[in-house]
N, C-alpha and C positions, 0 to 999 in steps of 0.2 A: 680337517686335513685334506689337501688336494691329491687326488690319485691320477697318474698318467697312464691311459691305455697304451698297450703295445700295438703298433701298426701292423696289420696283417695284409700280406701281399707276397708277389714273387720277386726275387732278386733277379738281376739282369742274367746272371749265371743259370739260374733254374730256368728262366724263359729260354735261353739258348739251348739247354739240354732237352726241354720239351719239343722245341722247333726240330731239333736234330732227330730225336726219335720219331716224331711225326714223318719226317722227310724219308727216313730209313724204311718205315712201315709202307709208306706210299710207294716207294721204289719196288719193294718185295711184291706189293699187290699188282703193280703194272706189269712186272715181269711174269707173274703168275697168270695174269689175265691173257697176255700175249701168248703164253704157252698153251693155254686152253684153246684159244682162238686158232693158233696154228695147227693143233691136233685136230680140231673140228674140220678145218678146211682141208687138211690132208687127207682125213677120212672120207670126206666128200668126193675129192678128186679120185681117190682109190676106187671108191664105189661106182663112180661114173665110168671109169675106164673098164672095171670088170663087167659091168652091165653091157657095154657097147661090145666087149669081147664075145659075150654070150650071144649077141645079135648076129655077129658075123660068123660065128660057128654054126648057128641055126641056118644061115644063108648057105654056108658051105654044105651042110648036111642035105639041104634041098636041092642046090644046083651043082654041086660037085667041084665047086671053086669058091675062092673068097672074092668079095666085091673088089673089082680091080680099078686102080687108078691109073692104069696104063704102064705101071712099072714101079719098081722100089724107088726110083729117083723122081718120081712125080708125086708130090706130098700135098695132100689135102689137109685143111686146117679149119677149125671152128670159126664162127662169125665174130666172136670176141677177141681173137687172136690179135695182138697189137703189132705183130710183124707182118710185113707185106709178103705177097706171093709173086713169083716171076711167071714167065710164060708156061712153065711146066707145072704150075701149082693151081691150087683152088682154094678160096677162102669163102665159107658161107655156112648156113645152118645145116645143109645136107652134106657134111663133111665125110660121110661114109656113103659111097655111091649105092643106088639101088636098094635102099632101106625102107622105101615107103610101105612096103608090105609086111614089115616087121615091127615098126614103130611110127607113131604119128610125129614124134620129134625127138631129135638127138640131144644129148646133154651139150650145153655150151659152157666153156670154162667160167668159173665164177669170179671173174676179174683178176686174172692172175698177173696183171702187170706189176713188174717190180720184184718178182719172186727170184728164188735161186740166186744167180749171180748178179741180179739187179737189172737184168733184161726180161723182156716180156715172156711170160709163159703161155703155152698154147696146147690145145688138145689136137694131135697130129696122126695122120694114117696114111700108110703107103702100101701098095700091094701089087704084085704081077699076076694075081689070081691063085698062085700056088702058095706063095709064102706072103706074110704081111707083118707089118710093124705097127702097133698101135701104143701111143705113148701120151702121158700128160708131161710134155717136154718143158724142162726148167721150171716145173711147177711146184717142187717140194718146198714148203715153208719151213723155217726154222733151222736151216743148214743142211748140209749134205746128208745122204743116207747110203747105207750099204746092206739094207735089210729088206723090206717089204717091196717087191716088184722092181728090183734093181737089176738091170741088164746092161752089159757094156755094148750095147748096139742102139742106134738111134739116129739123130739127125746133126746136121751141121749147126756150128755156133750161130748166135744171133744174127740178125740182119735181114734175112727173108728166107722162106721156104719155097721149095719148088726143085728145079733142076739140080742134080747132084746132092740131093738131100740125105740119102741114107749113108751112113758111116759105120763100119764094123770096128769097134774097139780103137777109135782113132786116136793116135797121139797128139801132141801139141795141145793147143787150147781147149779143144773139145774133150779130150781125155784127161786133162788135168796137168799137163806139162806147160810150165811157163817159167819166165825169167831168163836170165843169162849168167851162168850156164843154165840149161833146163833143169828143172826140178819139179817133183810132182807137188800139186796143192789140191786137197779135196774141195776147196772152194772154188777152183776153176775147172772142176771136173763135172761136165754137163751130164754125164751118165748118172753120177750120184745126186744129182739135182732133180732128177725125173722118175716118174713111175712108168714103166714100160712092159707091155705084154707082147710076145712074138712067137710064132711057131719056127723061127729060124734056128737051126742047129748047126750051121756050117761056119758060123763066126767064132773065132778063137777069142774067146772073153777073159783070157787071163789078165788080171789087172796089173797095172805097173807097179814097180817097187814102191811101197808106202801107201798103197790104197787099200 
């Protein structure tokens, strides 16, 4: 008598189920990996800014003033900053003045182009000698923040740094107000997209409704 063997294999439905499961697992893996990358880069940026703040405090302890850029509206930025500077600004490796006696090199931002609101992120500093603002501006990866090193003071929106750079709790596009009629959006809030350290206490940092 002849026996017929049963064909072993996957049906089209089974193959589709396997493909869908693999696609879902791959998507989860990509999201998790991106989250790990973002956290690592955010930690690096925070550590960079904290280290620089220690250097300028050492300078202040020695000299009785902070390294001055000539005023809070004269903004210095690191050499990797993708934004241009105008006549009142400076862009280069020595973005904190007079630091040669305290460090052989200052940190440069680790390729912060396209972070925050999709514009360039930069390490920036401004000081009149008495007060200072130090920031990884628009450098927060993974969305806006309101916890670590969040201050509602900093710099103008993207385009360039230099004259008229410092803004205290500015409304409009810098502080998150957008649209018509104006409404608050965390995604458009540069302050929440940044890590900032400053000794300024005169700024009213009350956040807008919804922030």
